[in-house]
C-alpha distance (Angstrom), angle and dihedral (degrees) to the residues before:
residue distance angle dihedral
M1 . . .
E2 3.72 . .
Q3 3.82 89.2 .
L4 3.77 90.2 49.6
R5 3.80 90.5 52.4
L6 3.80 89.9 48.7
F7 3.83 92.4 53.5
L8 3.82 90.9 46.1
A9 3.85 90.6 51.5
I10 3.81 91.4 49.4
G11 3.83 91.4 48.0
L12 3.79 93.6 48.5
S13 3.80 90.5 47.8
F14 3.80 90.4 51.7
I15 3.82 91.5 49.9
V16 3.84 90.7 49.2
L17 3.82 91.5 50.8
V18 3.83 92.3 49.5
I19 3.81 92.3 48.9
W20 3.82 91.4 46.0
S21 3.80 92.8 51.0
M22 3.80 91.1 48.4
Y23 3.81 97.6 51.3
F24 3.80 107.5 21.4
G25 3.79 107.4 21.6
G26 3.87 120.8 110.7
R27 3.77 126.7 -124.4
S28 3.75 116.8 -86.7
Q29 3.83 114.9 -111.9
A30 3.77 125.7 -132.2
P31 3.76 115.4 -105.3
V32 3.76 113.3 -89.4
D33 3.77 121.4 -129.3
P34 3.81 109.5 -119.3
E35 3.84 93.2 -131.4
D36 3.81 92.2 50.3
A37 3.76 89.4 47.5
A38 3.78 90.3 52.7
V39 3.83 93.1 49.6
S40 3.77 91.1 47.0
S41 3.74 90.5 49.8
Q42 3.82 92.0 50.9
Q43 3.83 91.6 49.7
E44 3.76 91.2 50.7
V45 3.78 90.3 50.8
A46 3.83 92.7 47.3
K47 3.81 93.6 48.5
P48 3.81 111.6 96.2
E49 3.72 114.5 -116.1
T50 3.84 92.3 -130.6
A51 3.83 96.1 52.7
V52 3.79 113.2 114.7
E53 3.77 119.0 -166.6
E54 3.84 108.4 -126.9
P55 3.78 118.8 -140.0
P56 3.83 115.0 -109.1
E57 3.83 118.7 -97.3
P58 3.76 111.8 -93.8
I59 3.80 112.1 -108.0
P60 3.82 109.5 -118.5
P61 3.76 112.9 -117.7
V62 3.79 115.3 -101.8
P63 3.82 107.5 -110.5
Q64 3.76 115.9 -119.2
P65 3.82 119.2 -113.4
M66 3.80 114.0 -95.9
V67 3.78 114.1 -106.2
P68 3.83 109.4 -139.8
D69 3.80 110.2 -107.5
A70 3.75 117.4 -147.0
E71 3.80 91.5 -153.5
E72 3.78 119.3 81.2
K73 3.77 120.9 -143.1
Q74 3.79 120.1 -155.6
I75 3.79 125.7 -160.2
T76 3.81 120.1 -161.8
V77 3.79 115.9 -149.9
R78 3.80 116.1 -163.7
T79 3.82 122.5 -161.8
P80 3.82 130.9 161.9
Y81 3.83 89.6 -99.8
Y82 3.79 105.6 39.3
T83 3.78 146.5 -0.4
A84 3.80 112.2 -131.1
T85 3.78 125.5 -168.6
L86 3.80 114.7 -158.0
S87 3.79 125.7 -165.9
T88 3.78 129.8 -148.7
W89 3.82 86.3 -138.7
G90 3.79 100.2 91.8
A91 3.84 93.2 -17.3
T92 3.77 90.0 -102.0
F93 3.80 140.9 123.7
H94 3.78 118.8 -70.8
A95 3.82 91.7 179.1
F96 3.80 136.9 0.3
V97 3.79 113.5 -167.7
L98 3.82 121.2 -172.7
N99 3.79 110.8 -141.4
Q100 3.81 96.1 -153.4
Y101 3.83 100.1 46.6
R102 3.80 133.2 63.2
E103 3.78 135.5 -151.0
T104 3.82 94.2 -120.1
A105 3.79 139.0 4.7
A106 3.81 91.7 -104.2
P107 3.84 113.2 117.3
D108 3.82 91.7 -126.0
S109 3.81 95.0 46.5
S110 3.79 119.1 133.2
E111 3.79 121.4 -115.5
K112 3.81 118.0 -84.8
N113 3.81 113.7 -88.1
L114 3.80 113.1 -161.2
V115 3.82 91.0 -161.5
P116 3.82 105.0 70.5
Q117 3.77 118.3 -129.1
G118 3.78 111.3 -98.5
F119 3.81 94.8 21.4
T120 3.81 102.4 137.9
D121 3.81 99.2 178.7
S122 3.81 123.5 91.3
V123 3.79 114.4 -91.3
L124 3.81 88.6 -153.3
Q125 3.80 117.4 25.5
S126 3.81 130.2 179.5
A127 3.79 127.0 -159.5
L128 3.78 142.6 151.5
L129 3.77 113.8 -106.8
R130 3.81 95.3 -132.1
N131 3.80 94.6 38.1
S132 3.80 94.5 -116.7
L133 3.80 88.8 157.3
P134 3.80 107.0 43.8
G135 3.78 113.3 -152.0
L136 3.79 95.7 25.9
E137 3.82 93.7 118.2
H138 3.81 94.2 61.0
A139 3.80 100.8 22.9
T140 3.79 123.4 145.6
Y141 3.79 110.3 -125.5
A142 3.78 134.6 -155.5
V143 3.80 115.0 -127.4
D144 3.80 128.4 -145.6
V145 3.82 97.9 -138.5
D146 3.79 122.6 85.3
T147 3.80 97.8 -160.3
D148 3.79 127.9 72.0
E149 3.80 93.1 -131.8
V150 3.80 133.1 51.2
V151 3.80 118.7 -168.7
V152 3.80 113.4 -158.2
G153 3.78 104.8 -152.3
K154 3.79 122.1 154.0
E155 3.80 102.1 -16.7
K156 3.77 138.0 43.9
Q157 3.76 116.7 -91.0
T158 3.79 130.7 -163.7
V159 3.78 133.1 -148.6
T160 3.82 116.1 -161.6
F161 3.80 126.3 -160.0
T162 3.82 119.4 -164.7
W163 3.80 132.6 -165.3
V164 3.83 130.1 172.9
S165 3.79 122.8 -158.3
D166 3.80 125.0 -142.4
K167 3.82 86.8 -106.3
G168 3.80 91.1 64.8
V169 3.82 95.5 -105.1
Q170 3.80 114.9 139.7
V171 3.82 120.5 -151.5
K172 3.79 122.1 -166.2
K173 3.80 127.6 -171.8
V174 3.79 112.3 -163.1
F175 3.81 120.5 -167.6
G176 3.81 118.0 -165.8
F177 3.81 116.2 -161.9
D178 3.81 120.7 -159.2
P179 3.83 119.2 -159.3
T180 3.82 91.0 -151.2
S181 3.81 100.7 49.6
Y182 3.79 145.8 43.3
L183 3.81 88.2 -134.8
I184 3.83 114.8 104.3
D185 3.81 123.0 -158.1
Y186 3.80 110.6 -131.0
R187 3.82 125.9 -173.4
V188 3.78 131.5 177.9
E189 3.82 112.6 -159.5
I190 3.81 121.3 -170.2
E191 3.83 119.8 -169.0
N192 3.79 119.3 -173.7
Y193 3.82 112.6 -146.5
G194 3.79 91.1 158.9
E195 3.77 129.9 103.1
T196 3.82 98.7 -110.9
A197 3.78 133.8 55.6
L198 3.80 118.2 -98.9
H199 3.83 114.2 -128.5
D200 3.81 116.3 -176.7
A201 3.82 146.2 97.6
L202 3.79 126.9 -101.0
S203 3.79 114.9 -119.6
L204 3.81 122.6 -165.3
S205 3.78 121.4 -176.7
L206 3.80 135.0 -168.8
R207 3.80 114.0 -147.7
K208 3.78 134.5 -168.9
P209 3.79 139.2 150.5
V210 3.80 113.0 -81.5
G211 3.80 90.3 -122.3
D212 3.81 125.8 172.0
T213 3.80 112.4 -20.1
T214 3.83 96.2 173.0
G215 3.81 97.3 83.0
Y216 3.77 126.4 109.8
A217 3.82 94.9 -111.2
F218 3.82 121.3 70.1
T219 3.80 117.3 -95.7
G220 3.79 123.6 177.7
P221 3.82 142.0 62.6
S222 3.77 122.0 -28.4
A223 3.80 139.7 169.6
L224 3.78 142.3 -180.0
I225 3.81 103.7 -121.8
N226 3.80 123.0 172.3
N227 3.83 86.5 -7.5
S228 3.82 90.0 -61.7
L229 3.80 124.8 113.9
E230 3.80 115.2 -120.4
Q231 3.81 116.9 -164.9
I232 3.80 114.3 178.4
K233 3.78 122.1 -167.4
V234 3.78 112.6 -132.8
K235 3.79 92.7 -120.6
K236 3.84 89.7 54.8
I237 3.82 95.0 56.2
K238 3.79 91.5 89.2
D239 3.82 88.9 59.5
K240 3.81 95.3 51.1
S241 3.79 124.9 4.3
E242 3.84 104.6 163.1
F243 3.81 129.1 66.3
A244 3.80 121.2 178.3
G245 3.78 130.6 -167.7
T246 3.78 142.1 79.7
I247 3.79 103.1 -26.8
Q248 3.80 120.7 -157.0
W249 3.81 95.6 175.1
I250 3.79 144.1 -21.0
A251 3.79 125.1 -146.0
N252 3.78 147.9 177.3
D253 3.79 108.8 -134.0
D254 3.79 118.5 -148.9
G255 3.80 101.4 -179.9
Y256 3.79 103.1 -102.3
F257 3.84 95.2 18.2
I258 3.79 134.9 47.0
Y259 3.83 140.2 -163.7
C260 3.83 112.9 -146.6
L261 3.80 133.6 -173.9
V262 3.81 110.6 -163.5
P263 3.84 123.6 -172.6
E264 3.81 111.2 -137.7
T265 3.81 86.6 -121.9
P266 3.83 123.6 16.5
V267 3.80 112.6 -89.4
D268 3.79 132.1 -150.0
G269 3.75 96.3 -124.3
T270 3.78 145.7 118.9
M271 3.78 133.8 -93.9
K272 3.81 112.7 -145.6
L273 3.80 122.1 -167.6
A274 3.79 130.9 -162.2
V275 3.78 142.1 158.2
N276 3.82 111.1 -140.6
D277 3.81 117.8 179.9
Q278 3.81 92.8 -27.1
T279 3.81 91.0 -46.4
L280 3.78 117.2 123.2
V281 3.82 111.7 -140.6
N282 3.80 121.3 -163.5
E283 3.81 108.4 -177.7
L284 3.79 129.4 -169.6
V285 3.82 112.7 -156.3
N286 3.80 110.7 -161.9
P287 3.83 125.0 -152.9
D288 3.82 119.0 -77.0
F289 3.80 118.0 -85.7
E290 3.81 138.7 -167.9
I291 3.79 123.3 -149.3
P292 3.84 113.0 -172.6
P293 3.84 119.7 -152.1
G294 3.80 110.7 -73.8
S295 3.82 93.1 21.7
R296 3.78 135.4 104.3
K297 3.80 138.6 -154.8
E298 3.79 130.8 -157.4
F299 3.82 128.6 -153.3
S300 3.81 117.0 -164.2
F301 3.81 126.2 -158.3
Y302 3.79 142.9 153.5
L303 3.78 127.1 -129.3
F304 3.78 125.3 -149.9
M305 3.78 121.4 -174.0
G306 3.76 111.2 167.2
P307 3.80 150.5 81.9
K308 3.80 124.4 -29.4
N309 3.78 92.0 -120.8
M310 3.80 112.0 159.0
D311 3.82 97.1 -143.2
L312 3.81 92.2 43.8
L313 3.81 95.0 49.5
N314 3.80 92.2 47.1
S315 3.81 91.3 50.5
L316 3.83 92.6 55.3
G317 3.82 94.5 61.7
H318 3.83 123.9 -152.6
N319 3.83 87.7 105.5
L320 3.80 89.8 -78.4
G321 3.80 88.4 144.7
K322 3.81 87.5 76.5
A323 3.80 88.9 67.3
L324 3.81 87.6 77.4
N325 3.77 100.7 72.8
F326 3.81 127.8 168.4
G327 3.76 95.5 -169.1
F328 3.78 123.5 -130.9
F329 3.82 92.0 -4.7
N330 3.80 95.7 48.9
L331 3.81 91.2 119.5
L332 3.82 91.3 63.1
A333 3.80 101.1 29.8
K334 3.81 97.6 59.1
P335 3.83 94.3 53.4
F336 3.83 88.4 47.7
L337 3.81 90.1 53.6
W338 3.80 91.3 47.0
V339 3.81 91.4 52.3
L340 3.82 91.0 44.7
N341 3.80 90.6 55.4
K342 3.80 91.7 47.1
I343 3.80 90.4 52.5
H344 3.80 89.4 48.7
T345 3.81 91.0 57.0
V346 3.83 87.5 61.5
I347 3.83 98.9 33.9
P348 3.84 108.0 32.0
N349 3.81 95.5 -152.0
Y350 3.79 119.4 88.6
G351 3.81 92.0 -157.0
V352 3.80 90.9 58.7
A353 3.81 89.0 42.0
I354 3.84 89.2 56.8
I355 3.83 90.1 51.8
V356 3.83 91.8 50.0
L357 3.82 92.2 46.5
T358 3.82 91.0 48.7
L359 3.81 89.9 52.4
F360 3.80 89.9 48.4
I361 3.82 91.1 52.3
K362 3.80 90.8 46.0
I363 3.80 90.7 54.2
L364 3.81 90.8 50.6
L365 3.81 90.5 51.6
W366 3.81 94.5 40.6
P367 3.85 95.5 110.1
L368 3.81 91.7 52.1
G369 3.79 90.1 48.2
N370 3.78 91.5 50.3
K371 3.81 92.2 54.1
S372 3.77 91.3 47.3
Y373 3.81 95.8 49.2
K374 3.80 93.0 42.6
S375 3.80 90.1 53.6
M376 3.80 90.4 47.3
N377 3.80 90.7 49.7
D378 3.81 91.6 51.0
M379 3.79 89.8 49.3
K380 3.78 89.3 52.1
K381 3.82 90.7 55.5
L382 3.79 90.2 54.0
Q383 3.79 94.4 51.7
P384 3.85 95.7 97.1
L385 3.83 91.7 51.1
M386 3.79 91.8 45.7
L387 3.80 91.3 51.1
E388 3.81 89.9 53.2
L389 3.80 91.3 51.7
R390 3.78 92.3 47.9
E391 3.78 90.9 50.6
K392 3.81 93.4 44.6
Y393 3.83 95.3 49.4
K394 3.77 100.0 28.7
D395 3.81 90.2 127.6
D396 3.80 94.1 49.2
K397 3.80 110.7 54.2
Q398 3.78 94.8 177.4
R399 3.82 93.5 53.0
M400 3.81 90.6 44.6
N401 3.80 92.0 55.1
Q402 3.81 91.3 47.0
E403 3.81 91.4 52.8
I404 3.80 92.9 47.2
M405 3.83 91.4 51.0
S406 3.79 88.9 49.0
L407 3.81 88.3 52.4
Y408 3.82 90.0 53.3
R409 3.79 91.0 51.6
T410 3.79 92.6 47.9
Y411 3.80 93.3 54.0
K412 3.85 93.3 34.7
I413 3.78 94.3 -122.6
N414 3.80 125.0 152.5
P415 3.83 108.1 -145.8
L416 3.79 89.4 -153.3
G417 3.80 93.1 49.0
G418 3.77 91.7 96.7
C419 3.81 94.3 48.2
L420 3.79 105.8 43.5
P421 3.83 97.2 60.6
M422 3.81 88.8 47.9
L423 3.81 91.0 50.7
L424 3.80 90.0 52.4
Q425 3.81 88.1 57.9
L426 3.80 93.0 56.2
P427 3.85 94.7 83.3
V428 3.80 88.0 55.5
F429 3.80 90.7 52.4
F430 3.81 94.2 48.6
A431 3.81 91.9 45.8
F432 3.79 89.2 51.6
Y433 3.79 89.2 46.3
Q434 3.82 93.0 53.4
M435 3.79 92.7 43.9
L436 3.80 95.8 50.8
Y437 3.80 92.5 47.7
Q438 3.80 96.0 53.2
A439 3.81 103.8 30.5
I440 3.80 106.4 111.2
E441 3.79 87.5 -160.1
L442 3.82 87.9 76.9
R443 3.81 94.2 48.4
H444 3.82 106.3 114.7
A445 3.81 89.2 -11.5
P446 3.84 109.5 149.9
F447 3.81 125.2 -138.0
F448 3.80 110.0 -180.0
L449 3.82 141.3 -52.3
W450 3.83 110.1 -13.6
I451 3.82 95.0 -2.5
N452 3.80 100.8 91.2
D453 3.82 98.0 149.1
L454 3.81 121.2 44.1
S455 3.81 90.5 -169.5
A456 3.83 92.6 60.1
P457 3.84 131.7 64.1
D458 3.81 114.4 -89.2
R459 3.78 113.4 -108.3
L460 3.81 128.6 176.0
L461 3.82 122.7 -166.6
Q462 3.77 97.1 4.6
F463 3.80 113.9 -134.6
G464 3.76 129.3 -139.9
F465 3.78 94.0 -132.9
S466 3.79 135.2 63.9
I467 3.80 124.5 -99.8
P468 3.82 123.2 -151.8
F469 3.84 115.4 -103.6
M470 3.82 90.2 9.5
A471 3.78 124.9 111.5
P472 3.81 118.1 -143.8
P473 2.94 135.8 -54.7
Y474 3.80 93.3 61.8
G475 3.79 119.2 -145.1
I476 3.80 144.8 106.8
P477 3.84 111.0 -49.1
V478 3.80 93.8 -147.2
L479 3.80 97.5 169.0
T480 3.81 91.4 47.8
L481 3.81 92.8 50.4
I482 3.81 91.3 50.7
M483 3.81 89.0 49.4
G484 3.82 90.0 52.4
A485 3.82 89.8 51.6
T486 3.81 91.6 53.3
M487 3.81 90.1 50.6
L488 3.80 89.7 51.7
L489 3.82 90.3 51.3
Q490 3.80 90.3 49.9
Q491 3.79 89.9 51.5
K492 3.80 90.5 52.2
M493 3.81 90.9 52.3
A494 3.82 93.0 51.1
P495 3.85 120.8 85.4
P496 3.82 110.0 -95.1
P497 3.81 116.9 -116.6
G498 3.78 116.5 -105.6
D499 3.79 92.9 -123.2
P500 3.84 109.3 80.1
M501 3.82 91.9 -148.8
Q502 3.81 91.0 51.2
A503 3.82 89.3 48.5
K504 3.81 90.9 55.5
M505 3.79 90.7 48.3
M506 3.79 91.1 51.7
M507 3.80 90.9 52.0
L508 3.80 89.3 54.3
M509 3.80 92.2 54.7
P510 3.85 95.4 84.1
I511 3.81 90.0 52.9
V512 3.81 91.8 48.4
F513 3.81 91.6 48.6
T514 3.80 90.9 49.1
F515 3.81 90.4 56.6
I516 3.81 90.8 46.1
F517 3.82 92.9 50.8
I518 3.80 95.0 44.0
N519 3.82 91.4 93.8
F520 3.81 98.1 34.5
S521 3.79 120.6 109.6
S522 3.78 114.7 -84.8
G523 3.83 88.9 -122.6
L524 3.81 90.9 61.7
V525 3.83 92.4 43.2
L526 3.80 88.7 50.4
Y527 3.80 90.6 52.9
W528 3.82 92.6 49.4
L529 3.81 91.9 45.7
V530 3.80 93.7 50.1
N531 3.81 90.8 44.6
N532 3.83 89.4 53.0
V533 3.80 92.0 50.3
F534 3.81 92.2 50.4
S535 3.82 90.2 46.2
I536 3.82 91.7 51.8
C537 3.80 90.0 51.3
Q538 3.81 91.5 49.1
Q539 3.79 92.6 45.9
Y540 3.81 91.8 49.5
Y541 3.83 89.9 49.1
I542 3.82 91.9 52.7
Q543 3.81 92.3 47.0
Q544 3.79 92.0 52.0
K545 3.78 91.6 45.3
C546 3.82 93.3 51.3
K547 3.80 97.1 48.2
């Protein structure tokens, strides 16, 4: 019995072990190589006890390609200076309305829109030079704001547009709007989620209709390259369309207003110009870049779309003040404009400010005027003697000229004394001319009565029909006619030339000048009129003094 119990105990134990191994036993491990075991043991010994293995960074999900959306979404951004409408088609401006400027001088005129009605091209377009991302130029973007209107009050606000190509490359355009400035922050961010590196160059272009290029002020593309201003007339683009160097900004100039693209730091790039279907294209090509898979690159710029106001442009930095250029007479014109604005702060009428500035210039040039009018007065006294000599030696021109020069020496008169001082005043006139034609301060600035825009020709009683030599609107150019009368009076006060034919030509000059000035801005005509009046007074004073 005891043996039977022993066999039963062994059998039960065997059954228990089998069941245990089936339900609770662990998996058997493969045999370990002694050398591997030794290495593993050494690594475990060398590993610090405090080291904690950090989990790997999660891989960001690859963004899905953007599916083109047929519906456009527009976002209106309102700031104290402008109201901008941005479109998801191209992530560009659909409209840009300046709150402080109007389309015309009429009281009921709408506010100035820098994006012309009917202009279907992108005002600001981005692309890659080698077309590494096809479709980028006209892509439809997603936008990060839910509302249709963003009001920029006390703090900066951003609007971000996002597009993803079928290659897994994400492009973001970030606009930053400042309630205290016209300047807009603009960033282009490119993130490469694809499998290959992206090699290309970012191209940004400003576009606008060609418009009227026959005006007196410059219109067309410009740039600050190698710290030198480049202004290219539209008709000259076919001769030279590429400019390379260190570029501080590029711009499209529209007379009184300007569109500027400003790199955050100057770039060694190229400006490319073109005219495509009456659209002016000013393109900034940035240096080449490489974005490996899993990397990103950011390009930072500023945008300025606004008035060519000297104080405003200077306050924005980036040498934007050089965008306001008065040409060869820039050195004189800018101080004139500065003084004109200072006068306007005291006398809030730009017409009166022009009169005061003209008087100020006349006082500065008073000594030159005195010499000129004194010489002219002396020449007038010699007219009877000169007529006798011309009659006496009318058949001998050489002898006549010798006698006249002898007469000048006898009376110590310089025949050019009346001309040279006047010639020295010409730079002042041209500087004033350039300044008045480009100063936005005079745009729609009223003077008095019918003159409600000093940047436009003066017209009284506008007619419904055209007048030869007159640009629209058609009417009576009162200020210009008065100016012509003052020139005629000046001509009468001057000594007549000895040659009868020359005398007739001189008498025609006031009429010729009247026709020339008939289409000039009323601000410039006002300056010339007031200058003539002051000159007549000075000339009369010298004549009375020298009697």
